[in-house]
N, C-alpha and C positions, 0 to 999 in steps of 0.2 A: 567662339560664336558668339556669346553675349554680348562681350564689348562690341561686336561690329552690328548686331541685332538684338538690340536691349529689348525690342515688343517681342520676342520671342520667349521671354521669361516665365512667362506662365506656363509653359508648356515646354520646356527644355529640350527633353530626351525623343519627343516625336518631332522637334523643330530639324533636330541633327540629321533626320530621314529625307531622302527625296520624295519629292510628291508621288513618282512612279511606285516606290517603295512602301509607301504611308501605310493603305490597307493590311499587305502581308506583314509588317511588322506589327499591325492591331492584333492578327492572327495569332503570330509568333509571342507576341507580350500575354495575352489571354491561356496560350497552353504552358506556358512558363508558370502564370499564376496558377492554375491547375495542379501544374506538379510540386510547385512548392507549399500549396496548401495540403495536399495529401501527405507531405514530407512533415507536415506540424500537426496534422490529425494522426497521425501515426506515431510522432513522439509523444504527443498528449495520453496514448493507451501506454504506451511503454510507460511512461512516468509516472501514470496514475497508477498500473500494477506494480511496480516495484514498490511505490510509496506503501501499497495495502502489503506487500508482503514483510515491510520492514518495520510497522505498524505506525506507520503515520497518517493514515488514510485508513474509514471505514471499509470494510469488506463491500466490493461490488461485482459485479456479475461482469467476467471476465471469458469471452469465448474464443478459443483456439481456431483459427481459419485453416491451418494447414497441419498435419499429421508430420510431416520435414522439419520447417520450421518452426521451432520453438518461440519465436519472438513474435510470429503472424499471428495478433490478437485482434479483438475485436471489444469494443467494452460501450455497451448500446447507452448507458448513462452519461457517458462523457459524448459521446456523438451527439445526443440530443442538445445537451447544454451550447456546445459549440454553433450547432445550427442556430439554435433561437440567438446565443450572442451575435451571431455574423448577421442575422436577420437584423436584430437592432440595430447595429452599429449602423448598415447601411441604411436604414430607416432615418436615421437620427443626424447622422452627418450627409445623404443623399452625395458628397461628390467626395472623390478620393484625395483632393488637396484639403479639404475641411480636416481629413483624418492624419495628414503629414505631424503632425505636431505630436497625438499620440504613439504613432509609427515609428518617430523620432528618439521619443523617449525610452520606449520600450528596446529599442534594438542597443542604444548605447547603454542603457539600464544591465542588458544580459550581458553586454559586452565586457563592462565592468564587472559584474558579479562572474564570470567565467574565469576572467585572469587571477581574481582573488582565490578561487576555487582552486584554478590551476598551481597556484602558489602553494595553497596546502596540501597537495597532492603530492608536489614535488618535494616539499619540506618533510611531510610524516609519514608518506606512504612510499613515496622513492627514496628517501634516505639523502636527497641533495646537498651539497655544500651549501653552507646559509647564504655566501657569496652569491653561490650559482643561483638559487633560489630567490634572493630580496633582487638581484642582478634582472632575470628577467621579470619579476613581476613590476619593477621600476619602469622598464623598457613596454611594459604592455601598458600600464597605466599613461606612459607620458601619451600616448594615444587616445586612451580610454577617457579620462579625465577630462581633457578639454571639451571633447564631445560631450560628455555628459551634461558639463556645465553648461555649456551654448543652448543644449535642447530643456534645462531645466527652466530656462527662463519660459518656457512652453507649457507650463505645468495647466495653469489657469484655461488655457487654448486649445484644450483636448489631452494634454500631456497627463491629467489624474486619471485616466482611464487606466491605462496599465498600471499605476500604481494601487488604485482601489480594489483590481482584480487581483492582484499579488497579494496585498495583505489583507484581504478577505479568503484567499487560500493561506495564507499561513495562520491565521487565525484558527482557521478549521482544523489545520494539520496540529497546531499547538495545543489545544486543546483537546483532541483527540488521543495525542501521545500522552499528555499530563494525567488524563481517565483513565487510560489504560494501564499506566504506570500504576496510579494509585489503586485501580483492581486490580493489579498482580499485588500489589503492597498489601493489600485486604487480605485476599486469598492466602499469601503466606504467611500473616500473623494470626490466621484464624484455622488455618491448616494443623494438624499434630504430627508428631514425628511419626514414623514408622515405628519404631520398636514401642513407644507407649499404646499405639494403639493393636501390636500383637499382645502386650502385656494383658489386656484388658480386652482382648478380643472375644473370650465367653461372654461378656458382659454387654457389648454391642451389638453380636450377631448371633442369634436365636435361630436361624434358620438356615439353611443352602439349599439355594434353589438351582434344579439341574440346568445345564447350558454355560454359556457363557458370555460374560459382560466386559462390554470397554467402557473404563469411564476416561474420559478426557480429562487430560492435568495438564495445567500451562506451565510446572516446574517439573522437572526431574526428579524433584526429593518430596518428603512427605506424604500425608495422605491428601488426596484432591478433596476440594471441599465437597464437590455433587455425590462423592460416593458418602461422605459424612451425612450429608442428608438423606440418603437412602436408608444407611444403616438408622439415623433417629428416627424415619416413620416408619420404616417396614420392619427394622430388626431383621432382615435378611440380606443373604448376598448370594450370587452366583457360585457355584461349585467351583469355577474356574474365574478369575479376576483378572482382566489387565489394565493395566494403569498407563495411557496412550499419550507422549507428550510429542506436539508435532512442532519444532523447530524451523524457522528462516535463516538459513548463515548467510553473512554477505559476502554470498558469492553468486554469479547470474545461474550457474547450474551446479547442484554438486554433486553429481555423478556424471563425468565429462566423458567417460566411456561407457556410458550406457549399462553399468554395471549396477542393474535394479537392489541387490542384495547389500551393496555397500550401505545404503541408504538408512537402514533397518537394523538396530540395535535391540537385541533382547537381555532380558536379566531375572533369572529364578530369587524368588523375594521369600517364600515360603506361604505355609498355608493356603496353598493354591493360589495364589497371588504371583504375578509376572509383570515387569517393568518392560514397556517398550518407546524407544525414542525413534520418529521418523526424521529425519532432514532434508529439507528443501531448501534452493537454491532461488534468489528474488525472483527471477523470472521464470519459476515453474508452475505448475499446476498442481495441486494437491489430489491425490489419487489414495484415498484411506483404505480403501478396502483391497485395492492391490498389495499395499504395504503390510496389511493384515494378513493376507494369502502366506507373505514372505515371512513373516513373525511366526505364523503357525507352522510351516516347514521348519522353521529352526529351533522352534520348539518343541516339534514331536506330538502335539495335541492332536487328541483324536476329536477334532471339529470342522465344521467345514464353514468358510466365511460366510454364505450363505444362513446361517443359523445364529451369528451373531446377534448379541443385543448392543447397541451402543446408546449410552447414557450421556446424557449432555446437562449443563447447569444455564437456565436462563437468569439473567439477574433485571430485577426491574431498579430502576434509581429513584429513590424520595428524597425528599429533602428536609432532615430534620437539625439541619443548624448546628451536627454536632460534626460534618466532615470538612474535610480543608478545602475542598472545592468553596467558590462563592456560587450564589444561588444561579446566576447567569451563567455562569460557565457550566455548571452541572444541569441546567436545562438545555444548555445547546448540547452539551455529550450525550445527553437521555435522548434528545431529539435523534441528534446520529445514530445512534446504537439501535433505536426504533426500526431506522430505516435502512439501516444496512443489509448486506445480502447476509440470509440465516446461515447457520454455521451446518445444516445439513447438505445444504447446497453449494458451499464455500469449500469443504472438505471431501463434499464428492461422495457422501454415505447414502445408502440407498435409506428412501424415507421409509418404507415399512420396517425398519430393523432400528429405528431411531425412537426414545422419548427422551424428555426434557423436564428437569427438576427445578422450581423456580424459588426465588427468594427476593426479599427484599434490601438494598444497600446504599448506606449515606455515603455516599464520598466526599 
């Protein structure tokens, strides 16, 4: 058509449509755009939620919109960001033709990345033969790389936008993952073994408070730092102490058969101490009070979930130049931590049953 009618090169899609069907085709294209945008928005919600569960993104508010569908969620902050960016792009480029360079580089870049990731899955997850995996990779890249190379010429003509967005979110995820890893390492190095704690138990704990205290622990070994803060400041602990560790497994749903008891493991340590491990998939929301009800039943404790006191740690990050993170990275990580969703909401804890003990840390 373009060879015969080169004048239609400015808008070849609608140029192919006979004149009587032009307006119906515009309506159809608009509806298709709405459907595609909803798929993109839902995908952004799902990817954000999974990144949070896997520890690559700060905690955000995730609302489930269906009691039956686990993956039907709504993330208000991501929705607002998408809305602002969409309006900004429309006001900046004004016409869809001006956005073609950015769109082309985004699509071809995504295709290339998907091909590489698919190779990694077939080779390392599915254990395909190397010849098969590399053969499929070469076949896909034979189509993807020429497209990507051609569109890379448009980087300075709007193609920089998807690159900027991708690099921005990559840096956020990288710094967050680094900060959380260093924070976990700090807790690991500053915690003491449980045996050493019990060996000096009478020196650490002078008083036992009636009731049950749940101390959140990032690892399932050793004494949680927040418990040591409690002991060092008040020299007291509850008569019943539960060390709770919540883990995110590399599966979408941990309890596929809906047997909730399977996600909770309990261990008796001694001196009124118990360790509880609750496992969740990266597409599930936490419901800690429900898990604690299961744990209480398994341990046969004479307490109610509504009488439990949850003790959480609250970290403030300071720059003493003694940590491993640079000042800029730590400042960004500190900003993300301050603006992340608080642990009480994230774990579904009842606010009236939570106390926080703070400390200052230099990463």
